C-alpha positions in Angstrom: -30.4 41.5 -131.1 -28.9 38.2 -129.6 -29.8 34.7 -130.9 -32.6 34.1 -128.4 -34.3 37.3 -129.3 -33.9 36.7 -133.0 -35.5 33.2 -132.8 -38.4 34.4 -130.7 -38.9 37.4 -133.1 -39.0 35.1 -136.1 -41.6 32.8 -134.5 -43.7 35.6 -133.3 -43.7 37.1 -136.8 -45.0 33.7 -138.1 -47.7 33.6 -135.4 -48.7 37.2 -136.1 -48.9 36.5 -139.9 -51.0 33.3 -139.3 -53.4 35.2 -137.0 -53.9 38.0 -139.6 -54.6 35.5 -142.3 -57.1 33.7 -140.1 -58.9 37.0 -139.4 -59.2 37.7 -143.1 -60.8 34.3 -143.7 -63.9 35.1 -141.5 -64.6 33.4 -138.4 -62.5 30.4 -138.0 -62.4 29.0 -141.4 -59.6 26.4 -141.1 -60.3 24.2 -144.1 -62.1 26.1 -146.9 -60.3 27.6 -149.9 -61.5 31.1 -149.0 -61.6 32.9 -152.3 -62.8 36.2 -150.8 -60.7 39.3 -151.0 -60.0 41.3 -147.9 -61.2 44.9 -147.8 -58.5 47.4 -147.0 -59.7 50.7 -145.4 -58.9 53.8 -147.4 -57.2 56.6 -145.5 -59.0 59.9 -145.7 -57.0 63.0 -146.7 -56.2 65.4 -143.8 -58.6 68.4 -143.6 -57.2 71.6 -144.9 -57.3 73.1 -141.4 -54.8 70.4 -140.2 -52.2 71.2 -142.8 -49.5 73.7 -141.7 -49.4 76.9 -143.7 -45.7 76.5 -144.5 -46.1 72.9 -145.6 -44.6 72.2 -149.1 -47.2 72.0 -151.8 -47.5 68.7 -153.6 -49.1 67.9 -156.9 -52.5 66.3 -156.5 -52.8 63.3 -158.7 -56.1 62.1 -160.0 -57.1 58.7 -158.7 -57.4 55.9 -161.1 -61.0 54.7 -161.2 -61.4 51.3 -159.5 -61.4 48.3 -161.8 -64.7 46.5 -162.4 -65.4 43.9 -159.7 -63.9 40.6 -160.7 -66.4 37.7 -160.6 -64.7 34.4 -159.8 -65.1 31.6 -162.3 -67.6 28.9 -161.7 -66.2 25.7 -160.2 -66.8 22.1 -161.1 -69.6 20.6 -158.9 -67.8 17.3 -158.4 -64.7 19.1 -157.2 -66.8 21.1 -154.7 -68.4 17.9 -153.4 -65.0 16.3 -153.0 -63.9 19.4 -151.0 -67.0 19.1 -148.8 -66.3 15.5 -148.1 -62.8 16.4 -147.1 -63.9 18.7 -144.3 -63.2 17.3 -140.8 -66.3 16.3 -138.8 -69.6 18.0 -139.7 -71.2 14.6 -140.8 -74.8 15.8 -140.4 -74.1 19.2 -141.9 -72.3 17.7 -144.9 -75.3 15.4 -145.6 -77.7 18.3 -145.5 -75.5 20.4 -147.7 -75.2 17.7 -150.3 -79.0 17.4 -150.3 -79.2 21.2 -150.9 -76.7 20.9 -153.7 -78.7 18.1 -155.4 -82.0 20.1 -155.0 -80.4 23.2 -156.5 -78.9 21.2 -159.3 -82.3 19.7 -160.3 -83.9 23.1 -159.9 -81.5 24.7 -162.4 -81.8 21.8 -164.9 -85.7 22.0 -164.9 -85.4 25.7 -165.6 -83.0 25.1 -168.5 -85.5 22.6 -170.0 -88.4 24.9 -169.6 -90.1 22.8 -166.9 -92.1 24.4 -164.1 -90.2 24.8 -160.8 -91.5 25.2 -157.3 -90.2 28.2 -155.4 -86.8 27.2 -154.0 -85.9 29.0 -150.8 -82.2 28.9 -150.2 -82.2 31.1 -147.0 -80.9 29.1 -144.0 -80.6 29.2 -140.3 -77.2 27.9 -138.9 -77.2 27.0 -135.2 -74.3 25.9 -133.0 -71.5 27.0 -130.8 -68.6 29.2 -132.0 -65.9 27.5 -134.0 -68.1 24.8 -135.5 -67.6 25.8 -139.1 -70.7 27.9 -139.7 -68.9 30.7 -141.6 -66.9 28.1 -143.6 -70.0 26.4 -144.8 -71.7 29.7 -145.6 -68.8 30.6 -147.8 -68.9 27.2 -149.4 -72.6 27.5 -150.2 -72.0 30.9 -151.8 -69.5 29.2 -154.2 -71.9 26.3 -154.9 -74.8 28.6 -155.7 -72.6 30.7 -157.9 -71.3 27.7 -159.7 -74.8 26.5 -160.3 -75.8 29.8 -161.8 -78.2 30.6 -159.0 -76.1 33.5 -157.7 -74.4 35.9 -160.1 -71.3 36.6 -158.1 -71.0 34.1 -155.2 -69.3 36.4 -152.6 -69.9 36.2 -148.9 -70.6 39.3 -146.9 -70.3 38.6 -143.1 -71.8 41.0 -140.6 -73.2 41.1 -137.0 -75.5 43.6 -135.3 -72.8 46.3 -135.3 -72.6 46.1 -139.1 -76.3 46.7 -139.6 -77.6 48.8 -136.8 -76.9 52.6 -136.4 -77.3 54.7 -133.3 -79.8 57.2 -134.6 -83.3 57.2 -136.0 -83.4 56.6 -139.8 -79.8 55.6 -140.1 -80.2 51.8 -139.6 -82.2 51.3 -142.8 -79.5 53.2 -144.8 -76.6 51.3 -143.2 -78.3 47.9 -143.7 -79.2 48.8 -147.3 -75.5 49.5 -148.1 -74.6 46.0 -146.7 -77.3 44.4 -148.7 -76.1 46.1 -151.9 -72.6 44.6 -151.3 -74.2 41.2 -150.7 -76.4 41.2 -153.8 -75.3 38.4 -156.1 -74.0 36.4 -153.1 -74.6 35.4 -149.6 -75.3 37.7 -146.6 -74.2 35.9 -143.4 -75.5 37.5 -140.2 -73.7 36.2 -137.2 -75.4 36.3 -133.8 -78.6 37.4 -135.6 -80.6 37.1 -132.4 -79.0 40.2 -131.1 -81.1 42.2 -133.6 -84.3 41.4 -131.7 -83.1 40.7 -128.2 -83.9 44.2 -126.9 -87.3 45.5 -126.2 -88.9 48.8 -127.1 -87.9 50.9 -130.0 -84.6 49.2 -130.7 -83.2 49.9 -134.1 -82.4 46.1 -134.6 -86.0 45.6 -135.7 -85.6 48.1 -138.4 -82.6 46.2 -139.7 -84.6 43.0 -139.8 -87.4 44.7 -141.7 -84.9 46.1 -144.2 -83.3 42.6 -144.7 -86.7 41.0 -145.2 -87.7 43.5 -147.9 -84.4 42.9 -149.7 -84.9 39.2 -149.6 -88.2 39.7 -151.4 -86.9 42.3 -153.9 -83.8 40.2 -154.7 -85.2 36.7 -154.4 -83.4 35.6 -157.5 -79.9 36.9 -156.6 -79.5 37.0 -152.8 -79.2 34.3 -150.1 -79.4 35.2 -146.4 -78.0 32.9 -143.7 -78.5 33.8 -140.1 -76.5 32.1 -137.4 -76.1 31.8 -133.6 -76.7 29.6 -130.6 -79.5 27.1 -131.2 -82.0 28.3 -128.4 -81.5 32.0 -129.2 -81.9 31.4 -133.0 -85.3 29.7 -132.4 -86.4 32.7 -130.4 -85.2 35.0 -133.1 -87.1 33.3 -135.9 -90.2 33.2 -133.8 -90.0 36.9 -133.2 -91.2 37.9 -136.7 -93.7 36.2 -139.0 -91.6 37.3 -142.0 -88.6 35.4 -140.6 -90.7 32.3 -140.1 -92.0 32.3 -143.7 -88.6 32.9 -145.3 -86.3 30.7 -143.3 -87.4 27.0 -143.5 -84.0 25.3 -143.7 -82.1 24.6 -140.5 -78.6 23.3 -140.1 -77.3 22.5 -136.7 -73.5 22.4 -136.2 -72.5 20.0 -133.4 -69.4 20.5 -131.3 -66.3 18.8 -132.5 -65.1 15.6 -130.7 -61.7 15.4 -129.1 -60.4 13.2 -132.0 -61.8 15.6 -134.6 -60.1 18.6 -132.9 -56.8 16.5 -132.8 -57.2 16.0 -136.6 -57.6 19.7 -137.0 -54.5 20.4 -135.0 -52.5 17.9 -137.0 -53.8 19.5 -140.3 -52.6 22.9 -139.1 -49.2 21.4 -138.4 -49.0 19.8 -141.8 -50.1 23.0 -143.6 -47.5 25.1 -141.8 -44.6 22.5 -142.1 -44.5 21.4 -138.5 -44.0 17.8 -137.4 -45.2 16.8 -133.9 -43.4 13.9 -132.2 -45.6 10.9 -131.5 -45.7 11.6 -127.8 -46.5 15.3 -128.5 -49.6 14.2 -130.5 -50.6 11.8 -127.7 -50.4 14.7 -125.2 -52.4 16.9 -127.6 -55.1 14.3 -128.0 -55.4 13.9 -124.2 -55.7 17.6 -123.8 -58.3 18.0 -126.6 -60.4 15.1 -125.3 -60.6 16.9 -122.0 -61.4 20.2 -123.8 -64.2 18.5 -125.8 -66.2 18.0 -122.6 -66.8 21.8 -122.7 -66.2 22.3 -126.5 -68.5 25.4 -126.6 -66.5 27.2 -124.0 -63.2 26.0 -125.5 -64.2 27.3 -128.9 -64.1 24.1 -131.0 -61.9 24.7 -134.1 -61.2 28.3 -132.9 -59.9 26.9 -129.7 -57.6 24.5 -131.6 -56.2 27.4 -133.6 -55.5 29.3 -130.4 -53.7 26.3 -128.8 -51.7 25.8 -132.0 -50.4 29.3 -131.8 -49.4 28.8 -128.1 -47.5 25.6 -129.2 -45.5 27.7 -131.7 -44.7 30.2 -128.9 -43.6 27.4 -126.6 -41.4 25.9 -129.4 -39.8 29.3 -130.0 -38.9 29.6 -126.3 -37.4 26.1 -126.3 -35.3 26.7 -129.5 -34.0 29.9 -128.1 -31.9 27.9 -125.5 -30.3 25.7 -128.1 -26.8 26.3 -129.5 -27.4 24.9 -132.9 -30.8 24.8 -134.6 -31.3 22.6 -137.7 -34.1 22.8 -140.2 -35.6 19.6 -138.6 -35.7 21.3 -135.2 -37.5 24.3 -136.6 -40.2 21.9 -137.9 -40.3 19.7 -134.8 -42.9 20.0 -132.0 -42.2 18.1 -128.8 -44.3 16.9 -125.9 -42.9 19.7 -123.8 -44.1 22.3 -126.3 -47.6 20.9 -126.1 -47.6 20.7 -122.3 -46.4 24.3 -122.0 -49.1 25.5 -124.4 -51.9 23.5 -122.8 -51.1 23.6 -119.1 -48.4 26.4 -118.8 -45.9 23.9 -117.4 -44.0 20.7 -118.3 -45.4 17.7 -116.4 
């Protein structure tokens, strides 16, 4: 492998690693601490019929029983509020979330003092375009409610229609019940929830909705459900079922990021990964992201920023491959040409 191939390979490994980490953090979470553990699929043993007759016999070892699920420690509420304040953008959402934190705090304190409490519905509807931080805030709320003692575990279980709906009669309720069992003690986040009721006739999505509604009633003290999607479609979804209307009365709308906010997200990604954009490189990125913000929903908001960041790293790798000597500073540097190649596919 020559020098050029080696540099490109190193950079592509970095990009691949970043992409895998982003996928494990659900949805585009660029700023939260993301405590959740990823689930690794367990490979099934090959059927006996697939094993050659002359294959060597191996000793079958008994599997060690899985350890008890580790419940994360409760976090200091002031620290959580400081983290919330540090998120880029989301001004209206952050104000509403702080209101929810204060309400939940007072609710818990009244219970501790033996005072009567009104029913506190914590189920929420998140609306907005992709990449606006909905999953991140859902995870954050799970941590808050766990730290306040409202939820026993504080995990986030994220699903969409495919994670709840099966293809045959009677299977959807079973599939959805298994998801709900995993979510008990935490937050169930249903992305693009409107797809559960967007089809007419005997669609199995309605069965999933009914199963979720029953679980919300049966586990009202230890389960929070957050449904999310585009604003107009979420309104139709909630109106499709009286049970949804009665249980979801808190709405948070996630506005698209501005160009300047997306530029701040890009710069934060650079700093987190030890990259230093030149001043004219950041000027070029701001100009590009301001144009992208005019159609932020199509661009993908923070998700789009992540994608262009990875393209910048690829462009940087190609530029470094042509250099004879590469210093540590050059490995960290991002130039205007890197940004232009990533954004426009050419150097202007």
